[in-house]
LUMDO-418867 format. One record per residue: residue in one letter; x, y negated, z negated of N, C-alpha, C in turn. Coordinates in pm, whole numbers, plus 32768, in hexadecimal, padded with zeros to 4 digits. Last residue first. Layout:
N
AXYZXYZXYZ/...
END
This chain:
220
F79DB83BB80C07A3683B3804D79E783C27FCC/G792183C0818679A683ED81A87A0A83E08136/L7814838D817A786F831C817578FC834281A0/Q77B68493818E7780842D81E877DC83B381EE/K7830851C80C47855853E814E781C84DB81B4/D78BE84AC7FAE784184997FF7786084AE808A/V797385717ECA7973852A7F4A78E585227F81/Q79AC85447D727961858A7DDA795885337E58/N7A2C84E17C937A7684E27D127A2C852E7D80/R795B859D7BC279C685397BC97A16854D7C4A/L782085F07C5B7898860E7C0F78FC859C7C1A/P76DF85487C457753857F7C8D77C8859A7C2F/L7662864D7B6376A086227BE1768A858C7BF8/D764687327A8E765C86A27A8276AA86727AFC/G761788397A5C75CE87FB7ACA75DA87657ACA/K76B688B279A67641886B797175E9883079DF/L777E89107A48772D897379FF76AE893379C4/F77EC881D7A9977AB88747AFA774E88D77AB5/R785F87BC79AE77F1877279EC77A487C97A4F/G7927887C798078BF8865791D7846881F795A/L79BB88587A6C797F88DA7A50790E88CA79EB/N7A14874F7A5179B587717ABB797387F87AA4/E7AC7876579767A52870D796F79E8873579D5/R7B81881A79E37B39883B79667ABA87E7795B/F7BE0878A7AC17B9D880B7AD27B49882F7A58/I7C5586AD7A427BE586997A9E7B98871B7AB2/D7D1F873079AD7CB986DF79697C3D86CB79C1/I7DB887A47A7A7D7387FA7A1A7D0487AE79D2/I7E1886BA7AF67DC787197B427D7687737AE4/Y7EAE86457A277E3C85FE7A607DDE865E7AA9/K7F7487077A017F1686E879947E9A86A479CC/G7FFE86F97AF67FBB87747ACD7F53875D7A61/E806385ED7AE8800686167B517FB786947B2B/L811D857C7A45809B859C7A08803685D37A6D/Q81F185307ADA820785A17A80818585CF7A3F/T817984E77C26818E84C27B9981A7853F7B47/G812D846B7D6E816D84C97D14818184917C88/G80CA83C57E2E806E83EF7DC380AD844C7D5D/A819483A07EE8817783337E8B8119835B7E19/V81E684477FB2820684717F2981D5840E7EBF/H8205843D80CF81848459808E819984918001/P832783F680ED82E4846B81278267849780DB/M836782A381468359830580DA83038378810D/I842B81AD81D383DC822481F183DE82828179/L8435805981FB845280C4819B83F3813781B7/L84B77F8782F184497FE082CD847B804A826C/N85897EFF835685327EB682FA84B17F0382DC/D86097F9E840D864C7F8A838C85F97F398329/L8588809984CB856D8010849F85A87FF98415/D859B81A0851A860C8148853A85F780B7850F/W84AF822984E58528824D849A859781E684AB/L83F381D185A183F08199851A847081B584CC/E83FA825E8689844381E08686844B81A585F9/S842283BE866783D083468652842882CA864A/D84A884AB867E84BB844B86EA846483CE86DA/A8458854485A684E1850F85A684F784A78613/P830C84F7852F83698539858C83F284F5858E/L829F850F83E682C184AF844F832884EF84AB/P81D2863383A3824585DB838B825E857F8402/E80D485578416812D857C83A88152861083B7/P80B184758532809184E984E080EF84F68469/D8069838A844D802283DA84AF808183F78522/F80A7836082E980C583518377806583A583CB/V80FF82C581B280A58319820180B682F98295/D81988211813E819E82968101814A82F98151/L825380FA81A981E8815981C4820281DB817B/A82977FA681AB82B2802581688239807F817E/A833D7E91824682C87EE6823282F67F6481EA/A839F7D39827883B67DC3825083317E0E824A/V835D7C4F82F583E57C5C82C284067CED82A0/L82B87C36842782B37C6A839E83437C7B836F/H83407BCC84FE82C67B8884D182A77BB58442/K841E7C4D8560842C7C0884DF83B37BB284BD/E84107CF28635840C7C63865384187C0D85D7/R840D7DE585AF847E7DC5860784857D308624/L83157DCE852F83907DD784DF840B7DB68532/A82657DCB860482677D5885A882E47D588552/Q82987ECC867082B57E5386BE82C07DD88664/A823D7F70859F82CA7F7585C982F07EF78617/L812A7F2F85A0817E7F11852B82117F0D8552/A80DC7F96869480D07F06867D81267EDB8606/K810F80A486608156806086CD81527FC986BB/Q805E80DF858C80EE80E58575813E80A185E4/D7F4F8051850A7F85806F858E801E806A8585/I7EC480D983E87F228077841E7F5380A884A6/I7E2D81C083DE7DED814183BC7E4180CE83F4/R7ECA829984147E64827684787E1281FB8452/G7F01831A82C47F2B82EF83487EB282D0839E/R7E92829C81847E93830281ED7ECA82C4826E/S7F1681F080AC7EA38249809E7EA782BC8103/I7FE0813580C47FEC819480557F7B81FA8051/G80A480438156803C80A681718049811A8112/V80EA7EEE814C80FF7F6F810980887FC98129/L81917DDA81D5811F7E3481DF81447EBA819F/M81EA7C898197820E7D16818E818F7D69818F/A82327B57825481E77BA981F4821A7C3981F7/G82A67ABD831782F67ADC82A282AD7B2C8238/P817D7A19837082087A378396825B7A4F8317/K80517AB182FA80B47A4782ED813A7A718329/M7F837B5983EF7FCC7B54837180327AE38371/M7F217B6984EC7EE27B0884917F2F7AF9840E/A7FA87C3A855D7FC87BB4858C7F8D7B498531/I7F227D0D84E77FAB7CF284BD7FD57C6684E8/Q7E2F7D0285777E307CE784E77EBD7CC684B5/E7E857D42867B7E3D7CC586607E447C9F85CD/A7EF97E40865B7F4B7DCF86867F097D4A8666/G7E487EC185397E877ECD85BB7ED77E5085DC/I7DB67F51844A7E267EF2844F7E727F0A84D1/M7CF98015848F7CCD7F9684547D387F2A845A/G7D0B811384FC7D4980A385437D22801B850D/H7BF0816E84497C50819C84AE7C86812384FC/T7B27812083A37BAC80E983877C16811883EA/Q7A4681A684047A42811483F97ACC80D783E6/P7A8682B583EE7A78827A84737A7981E18470/T7B7C82A482DF7AF782C583127AEF829283A2/Y7C5982B981DC7C4E82C4826D7BC282F48291/P7C3C81C280D07C3A824B81067C308249819E/T7D2580B380957CA080E380B87CA5817380E8/M7E0D803480667DEA80A180097D6080DA8026/V7F097F7180CF7E997FBD81057E80803680AC/V7F6D7E37806D7F767EC4804B7EF87F0B807B/T80377D2780B27FB87D6780D07FC77DFD80BC/Y80C17C10803380D27CA1802E80487CDF8043/D805F7B19806480EE7B2C807781107BC1807B/S7F257AC480F57F787B1F80A4800B7B1C80CA/E7E7F7A2E819A7EA979F5811A7F147A4680D1/K7E3E7AC2827A7E7A7A3E828D7EB57A06820C/L7DC47BA5820E7E417BB282597E897B2C8266/L7CDA7B35819E7D3F7B7581497DC57B7D8190/D7C557AE282857C7F7A7F82217CEB7AB881C6/H7C257BD782FD7C7D7B7883407CAC7B0C82DF/L7B6C7C4E824A7BF27C87825B7C517C228299/R7A677C1082187ACB7BA881FA7B5A7BDD8206/D79D37CEE824279C67C8382A67A277C11828E/L79EB7D8A81647A487DA381D27A407D39823F/G79B97CA1805279947D1080A679F67D1E8119/W7AA27C3E7F4A7A497C267FBB7A1E7CA97FFC/L7B0E7BAE7E367AEB7C347E637A7E7C247ECC/E7C107AE17DB47BA27AF07E127B8D7B847E30/S7CB87AFB7CCF7C857A787CF97C0B7A857D53/V7CB87BC97BBC7CB57BC87C4E7C737B477C7B/Y7C957BC17AAE7D1A7BA07ADF7D257BA87B78/D7B907C167A827BB17B897A6D7C377B637AAB/P7B167CF77B837B5B7CDB7B057B817C477AFB/K79DC7D147C197A607CD77C257A9E7CC17B9B/N78F77DBA7C67793F7DC47BE779CF7D907BF2/N79077E017DCB78C17DED7D4D79227DF27CD7/P79037E2D7EFB794E7DC97EAC79067DA47E2A/Y791F7F347FA478C27F0F7F3979087EAC7EDC/L79F17F308052796C7F49808979007F228025/D7AD27E2080077AA07EA87FF27A167EB58032/V7BF77D5F7FCA7B7D7D7780177B557E098002/A7C9B7C737EED7C7D7CFA7F1D7C007CFA7F73/I7DAD7BC87E527D2E7BC57E9A7D187C507ED4/I7E6D7B3F7D527E3B7BBA7D8E7DB67BA07DD2/R7F9F7AA97D0C7F127A917D2B7EDF7B097D79/M807F7B2A7C1380567B197C9D7FC37AF17CA3/D81047B687B2680CF7AE07B3C80B27AC57BCF/F81347C6C7AFD819F7C207B3F81747B927B5F/A80487CCD7A9D80B47CBF7A3D812C7C747A77/Q7FB77CEA7B867F957C7A7B2E80047C617AC7/A80127DDB7BE4803C7D617C2980237CE77BD3/R7F877E857B35801A7E7F7B30804F7E027B75/K7E7E7E587B7C7EAA7E497AF07F407E377AE8/A7E817EA17C8C7E697E157C667E967DFA7BD7/L7EA17FB87C7A7F0D7F657CB07EFC7ED47C85/A7DA77FFC7C147E1E801B7BC67E967FCA7BF6/R7D077FAD7CE97CFA7F677C697D737F827C0F/G7D5980687DA87D687FD97DC27D627F897D41/T7D0781567D2E7D96813C7D407DB180A97D5C/A7BEB81317D287C37814B7CAD7CCB812C7CBD/G7BC180397E2B7B8E80A57DD77BE680B77D5C/F7BDF7F747EF67BE97F547E677B9F7FBA7E13/G7C727F2F80107C3E7FA67FCF7C4D7F987F39/I7D847E7A80287D197EA880817CE97F2F804C/I7DFF7D6E7F7C7DE77DFE7F717D6F7E237FC8/G7EF97C827F837E767CA67FB97E677D3C7FBB/M7FA67BAF7EAD7F977C3A7EDA7F097C4E7F0A/T80637A8C7EB97FDD7AC67EC57FE67B557EF8/S814179F97DC181217A2C7E4680987A6F7E44/G817379B97CB8812F79567D0A811079837D98/T82897A8D7CA182377A2A7C5D81F979C77CBF/L83457B257D2382B87B3A7D45825B7AD37D07/E84747AA97DAF84217AC07D39838E7ACC7D64/V85777B307E7384F67AE97E7284AA7B0E7DF4/L86C67B197EEC86647B4D7E8C85EA7AF27E84/D87937AC37F8A871B7AF37FCF86AE7B217F6F/C886B7A897EEF882A7A187F3187AA7A427F7B/R88C47B877E9688817B2C7E3988357ABC7E81/I89467BF57F7788C97C2E7F46887D7BCB7EEF/E8A257B4D7F9989C97B64800989427B997FD8/R8AA47B557E9B8A717AD77ED48A097AEF7F3F/N8AE47C717E6D8A977C1B7E118A577BA47E56/N8B3C7D717EC28B057D0F7F1F8AB07CA77ED6/W8C2B7E3E7EAE8BEF7DE37E4C8BBA7D697E97/T8C2E7F837F298C317EF67F4D8BE67EA47EE6/K8C4680977F4B8C8680567ED88C997FC07EF1/Q8BB2811980028C2980D480368C79808E7FC8/P8ADC816F7F668B3881D47F9D8BB981987FD5/Q8A6680657F248AA780BC7EC08B0481257EFC/C89DC7FE27FED8A667FB87FD08AB0801C7F78/E88E080567FE689318064805F89C380428046/A888880027EED889980917F0588EE80AB7F81/C88737EEE7F1C88D57F217EBB88F17FB57ED1/S87A07EEC7FD388247EB97FFA88917EEB7F9D/L86CF7F4E7F3586FB7F987FAB87867F6D7FD6/I86C07E807E7586E37F087E4C87137F5B7EC3/G86767D747E8786F67D9E7EC1871F7E2D7EA1/R857C7D297E3985E67D237DD3866A7D5D7E05/T84DC7D4E7F1A84E57CC97EDF85567CBC7E7A/F84F77E677F5E85217DFC7FB9853A7D787F6F/A84A47EE97E7A85197F1D7EC185517EB67F22/L83B67E717E39842E7E467DF184AE7E797E34/I83077F047EE183197E747EF3839D7E467EB4/M832380027E75833F7FED7F0483557F597F21/A82CF7FD77D6D835980017D87837F7FE77E19/M81C27F9C7D9682197F357D5E82AC7F587D78/V817280987DFC8165801E7E4D81C27FB27E19/S81A3813F7D1F81EE81537D9B81E780D87DF4/E80E880DF7C68817680D27C4A81CB80E27CC8/
END
């Protein structure tokens, strides 16, 4: 839901409207002519685990074409057009109007989206980072946003966190900065208790691996 909100903040003029409200400015014509519909556009999801699949379900409701890459490209849902291995990352970047980084941070994904990869993205595309910092090269992203190669970006994760006050990212008007809050929900406490209860029962029975158990060799 947070990813869709971050995209819609730009495509539906929500950020522009929020900026006009304190000035009591009725900016109908200027905002309306910049609105973009998601129908028929392509979303590329990097990292197709539980959260990637949850995003794909929601993007599908907007009649988007969905493609994804993952370390284990198995069990492709019918509403996903393509599910590739990580070796097809460049194809995903070239085809996507909206690229969403949801892969876990590991040595393999460190700096995965750098200047070379951002240059491969469509002119006018949007990049969203929602998993961990250090996967997206923030300097390369800032340059692409200043040069308008990317029309917009939205980040919920950074390196370092909190984002320092002197970071160049704060001054980019086509970047939405969120302070690592995208996973928040009124049901967060319930989810944690449910997972703990399930895992306690499984642990006592010796039923391993536990739900959400991290493989230290893989890093996630």
